[in-house]
C-alpha positions as CSV (number, residue, x, y, z in Angstrom):
1,X,207.7,4.6,-5.6
2,X,207.0,7.6,-3.4
3,X,208.9,10.8,-3.1
4,X,210.2,11.8,0.2
5,X,207.4,13.0,2.5
6,X,204.6,11.6,0.3
7,X,203.7,8.3,2.1
8,X,200.7,7.3,0.0
9,X,202.2,7.1,-3.5
10,X,203.9,3.8,-2.8
11,X,201.3,2.0,-0.6
12,X,200.5,-0.5,-3.3
13,X,204.2,-1.3,-3.9
14,X,204.9,-1.6,-0.2
15,X,201.9,-3.9,0.2
16,X,203.1,-6.2,-2.6
17,X,206.6,-6.4,-1.2
18,X,205.3,-7.2,2.3
19,X,203.2,-10.0,0.8
20,X,206.0,-11.4,-1.3
21,X,208.4,-11.4,1.7
22,X,205.8,-13.1,3.9
23,X,204.7,-15.7,1.4
24,X,208.0,-16.5,-0.3
25,X,211.2,-14.8,0.8
26,X,211.1,-15.6,4.5
27,X,210.3,-19.2,3.8
28,X,213.5,-19.9,1.9
29,X,217.3,-19.6,2.2
30,X,218.8,-18.5,-1.1
31,X,222.4,-19.6,-1.8
32,X,222.9,-17.5,-4.9
33,X,221.5,-14.4,-6.5
34,X,220.3,-16.4,-9.5
35,X,218.4,-18.7,-7.2
36,X,216.7,-15.7,-5.6
37,X,216.0,-14.1,-9.0
38,X,214.3,-17.3,-10.3
39,X,212.3,-17.7,-7.1
40,X,211.0,-14.1,-7.4
41,X,210.2,-14.5,-11.0
42,X,208.3,-17.7,-10.4
43,X,206.4,-16.1,-7.5
44,X,205.3,-13.2,-9.5
45,X,204.6,-14.8,-12.9
46,X,203.3,-18.2,-11.8
47,X,201.8,-17.7,-8.3
48,X,200.9,-14.0,-7.8
49,X,199.6,-13.2,-11.3
50,X,198.0,-16.5,-12.2
51,X,196.8,-18.3,-9.1
52,X,196.6,-15.9,-6.1
53,X,193.2,-14.3,-5.7
54,X,193.1,-10.6,-4.6
55,X,190.3,-9.1,-2.5
56,X,190.8,-5.7,-4.2
57,X,190.1,-7.4,-7.6
58,X,186.8,-9.0,-6.5
59,X,188.6,-12.2,-5.4
60,X,189.9,-12.8,-8.9
61,X,193.5,-13.3,-10.0
62,X,195.2,-10.5,-11.9
63,X,195.3,-12.7,-15.0
64,X,191.5,-13.2,-14.8
65,X,190.9,-9.5,-14.5
66,X,193.2,-8.8,-17.5
67,X,191.4,-11.5,-19.6
68,X,188.0,-10.1,-18.6
69,X,189.1,-6.6,-19.5
70,X,190.4,-7.7,-22.9
71,X,187.2,-9.6,-23.7
72,X,185.1,-6.6,-22.9
73,X,187.3,-4.4,-25.2
74,X,187.0,-6.9,-28.0
75,X,183.2,-7.0,-27.6
76,X,182.9,-3.2,-27.8
């Protein structure tokens, strides 16, 4: 996260939190903290990292990019 007065350091984090709120948080009404925690965990680990494509990653998922990178490292 950014220091005071340095607005560009946390642009990626702000973008992620905006996306998460839009796609998941504002669509639900959590009754407990545990319910919210589990929903955030599921959103990040199941949806965001494994299924959601990202334009900044060449329209691949973060998991696909990680697997491709690991395969390239093994081949080298």
